[in-house]
Each structure stands twice: as C-alpha cells, then as structure tokens.
C-alpha positions as a printed Julia matrix, in Angstrom:
185×3 Matrix{Float64}:
  14.08   -6.13  -12.73
  12.83   -8.24  -15.59
  13.92   -6.48  -18.77
  16.35   -6.95  -21.58
  18.09   -4.54  -23.94
  17.71   -5.38  -27.61
  21.39   -4.94  -28.38
  24.66   -5.26  -26.47
  26.54   -2.02  -26.12
  29.85   -3.17  -27.53
  29.11   -5.79  -30.2
  25.77   -4.74  -31.65
  24.58   -8.37  -31.65
  21.21   -9.42  -30.26
  21.22  -10.67  -26.71
  19.95  -14.11  -25.85
  16.41  -13.08  -24.96
  15.53  -16.57  -23.72
  17.79  -15.91  -20.75
  15.46  -13.14  -19.57
  12.0   -14.5   -20.45
   9.52  -14.93  -17.64
   8.22  -18.35  -16.66
   5.4   -19.2   -14.3
   6.24  -21.77  -11.66
   3.95  -23.34   -9.1
   4.8   -22.77   -5.46
   4.92  -26.18   -3.76
   1.89  -26.91   -1.63
   0.01  -23.67   -2.37
  -1.19  -23.9    -5.95
  -0.18  -20.27   -6.51
   2.15  -19.13   -9.24
   5.28  -17.01   -9.02
   7.29  -15.52  -11.83
  10.78  -16.87  -12.35
  13.52  -16.08  -14.83
  15.31  -18.87  -16.72
  18.21  -18.46  -14.32
  15.97  -19.68  -11.49
  15.67  -16.31   -9.73
  12.27  -15.81   -8.21
  10.61  -12.45   -8.85
   9.55  -11.15   -5.43
   7.09   -8.33   -5.8
   4.64   -7.09   -3.21
   4.68   -9.19   -0.04
   3.54   -6.41    2.32
   1.09   -3.77    1.12
   0.03   -0.73    3.12
  -3.36    0.86    2.39
  -4.02    4.16    4.19
  -7.73    4.91    4.37
  -9.89    7.74    5.63
 -12.72    6.24    7.66
 -14.77    9.4     7.1
 -14.99    8.46    3.38
 -14.7     4.68    3.0
 -16.17    4.79   -0.52
 -13.05    6.65   -1.61
 -10.88    3.84   -0.22
 -12.7     0.98   -1.97
 -10.68    1.14   -5.23
  -7.4     1.08   -3.27
  -8.54   -1.85   -1.13
  -9.69   -3.77   -4.22
  -6.34   -3.13   -5.93
  -4.43   -4.22   -2.82
  -6.59   -7.36   -2.57
  -5.77   -8.31   -6.15
  -2.05   -7.68   -5.71
  -1.87   -9.53   -2.4
  -3.65  -12.52   -3.91
  -1.35  -12.5    -6.94
   1.86  -12.3    -4.89
   0.59  -14.15   -1.79
   1.2   -11.04    0.3
  -0.35   -9.31    3.27
  -2.34   -6.09    3.48
  -2.32   -3.63    6.35
  -5.04   -1.01    6.55
  -3.99    2.24    8.2
  -6.12    5.02    9.62
  -4.46    8.18   10.9
  -6.23   10.18   13.58
  -5.4    13.87   13.82
  -3.92   15.21   17.03
  -6.47   16.92   19.26
  -5.68   20.66   19.22
  -4.55   22.04   22.57
  -7.26   24.69   22.46
  -9.96   21.99   22.33
  -8.42   19.73   24.98
 -10.3    21.35   27.85
 -13.67   20.98   26.07
 -13.46   17.26   25.29
 -13.57   14.31   27.73
 -10.28   13.13   29.22
 -10.46    9.81   27.37
 -11.41   11.4    24.01
  -8.31   10.12   22.2
  -8.78    6.55   23.43
 -12.47    6.63   22.46
 -11.54    7.8    18.97
  -8.9     5.07   18.67
 -11.36    2.33   19.74
 -13.99    3.57   17.29
 -11.43    3.67   14.49
 -10.18    0.16   15.28
 -13.73   -1.18   15.18
 -14.41    0.56   11.87
 -11.13   -0.81   10.42
 -12.16   -4.31   11.48
 -15.46   -3.9     9.59
 -13.66   -2.62    6.48
 -11.23   -5.56    6.69
 -14.08   -8.08    6.92
 -15.86   -6.5     3.93
 -12.69   -6.39    1.81
 -12.83  -10.03    0.76
  -9.23  -10.63    1.82
  -8.59  -13.69    4.0
  -8.42  -12.7     7.69
  -4.94  -14.21    8.0
  -3.62  -11.83    5.31
  -5.16   -8.52    6.44
  -4.61   -6.39    9.51
  -5.4    -2.89   10.62
  -3.61   -0.25   12.64
  -4.58    3.18   13.93
  -1.93    5.87   14.38
  -2.19    9.44   15.57
  -0.37   12.43   14.11
   0.24   14.07   10.74
  -1.26   12.05    7.91
   1.62   11.68    5.45
   4.21   11.48    8.25
   2.36    8.59    9.91
   1.87    6.8     6.58
   5.61    6.97    5.91
   6.42    5.86    9.47
   4.08    2.86    9.25
   5.51    1.89    5.85
   9.01    1.95    7.35
   7.91    0.05   10.48
   6.27   -2.78    8.55
   8.88   -2.71    5.75
   6.14   -2.23    3.15
   6.9    -3.16   -0.45
   4.03   -1.05   -1.76
   1.7     1.69   -0.58
  -1.68    1.74   -2.34
  -3.72    4.86   -1.78
  -6.65    6.61   -3.39
  -6.58   10.23   -4.42
  -9.17   12.64   -5.68
  -8.71   14.11   -9.11
  -6.25   16.97   -8.7
  -7.78   20.4    -8.17
  -5.98   23.64   -8.86
  -5.12   24.12   -5.18
  -3.36   20.73   -4.93
  -1.01   21.65   -7.76
   0.37   24.46   -5.62
  -0.08   23.27   -2.04
   0.43   19.55   -2.51
  -1.63   16.79   -0.96
  -1.03   13.9     1.4
  -0.76   11.53   -1.56
   1.77   13.87   -3.17
   3.92   13.91   -0.04
   3.8    10.13    0.24
   4.77    9.71   -3.42
   7.7    12.1    -3.02
   9.15   10.77    0.22
   8.26    7.06    0.41
  11.15    4.61    0.36
   8.97    1.98   -1.36
   6.78    2.0    -4.46
   3.51    3.94   -4.28
   0.44    3.21   -6.38
  -2.08    6.05   -6.47
  -5.53    4.91   -7.56
  -7.65    7.73   -8.95
 -11.26    7.97   -7.81
C-alpha cells in the first residue's frame, strides 16, 4: 500500500515522507507509466480484470466495461468479459431441443465477441468466457480461475427487496477474494 502515517508511534517525530512519495516511471519500450515508490518498488495494481455482464441488458454493463477499459489501459492489464447462463430446469428439459444448452452457449459467445469489439479495448487485451450455473458462484469461480485482481460489475440502485434478500453483486462483494468495484447505473 502507498500510505504514510504522519507521526511515528514511539518518538512523535515526523516521518520522512519523501520515502513514501509516488513517482511515475516509464516502462521501457511501451511508453506507459507505472507508479513507483522512492525505494524502487513498483506498484502493481490491476493486471487482470473480470467484468461479469448480462447479455439481456448490455446497456447496464456499459459503465462497467468503460471503467474496466480505463483501468486496464492505465495499468496495462487484461479484461475478461463473463456471461453466466442459468441451468436449464429439469422440468423444462423435455420441452427444449437436445442441443439447447450448446445453442445458448454459442449465441452468448457470439454476443460477447460483439460486446468485446465495441468496447474499444485492444483485441489482445480482452477476452470473453461463458459459464453455466449460479450467477455469483460462477463469477467467484471465474475470478479464482483467472486469478483476477479486480472484479468490475454494474448494479442497479438498491431497492427495498435487495436490502433484505441480497443481490448477486452483494454476494460477490461479500465473498470475493479480490477487490470488487461496483459501478452504479
């Protein structure tokens, strides 16, 4: 962390604040900047960013994608878009085609590819994945699989029912092992 206390605990004297000040340093060959402390330690922030999106409401995901694009450009990181498909209920299984799940997956992968192209992020720094299962469980699993540094997700303004029941964003915030940025829509 880049912080400094104003006083030492034992002596009461001011700390040498120059030792903790941030400096910008150019990364050789890239032209990008990274933060460094005076001690030469590089501040590594968000190298891998996970952005879960609902393809049924892509307008809701646009602020999260824009935020992830800015952060990935700043820290020269990668972005992975995630769409979670719900499990097909057993009661409906006999009424849908046998390849229903694979059709849904293909459609979702195509839609993710379109969202990735429209995001403005370089193709080498963005990818997409489709998972099937419970929404917050699959988000947490994908974050663990890719060793995400940050999850950026959009959430509606809280309604009275979400204060009591919780939401997918709430579960992700509570149980994620990495930082979570919730962008309000």
